[in-house]
C-alpha positions, 0 to 999 in steps of 0.5 A, a space after each residue: 517461585 511464581 511464573 511470568 505473566 504473559 499479556 496475550 492481549 497486546 498481540 492482536 492478530 492482524 485483520 485487514 482485507 485486501 481492498 483495504 491494503 491496496 486503499 493504503 497503497 493509493 493513498 501513500 502513493 499519492 502522498 497524503 495520508 492522515 496519521 490517525 488512518 497511518 497508525 490504523 494501517 500500521 496495526 491491522 495491515 498484513 505486511 506480506 500484502 502491503 509488499 505485494 500490492 506496493 510493487 504491483 502498484 509500481 510495476 503498473 505506475 511504470 506502465 502507465 506512464 510508458 503508455 502515457 509518453 508513447 502515446 503523447 510521442 505518436 500523437 504529437 505534431 507531423 510535419 
């Protein structure tokens, strides 16, 4: 009997820098993404980096909004 042929080229290792992950998350928060760039990121980004970066970006966004609201309320008109 012949052994089944396993294609090892299909499982290419994920090569991506942390900066590329941050950039992809930033574009996703902004809501503008090209389909080709999305597919390229999907193939190359490390899912663990995406989860960690996404959570950190969400926390930073919430903190920035809280600081902005406090600043606007504090700088409001004083009677």
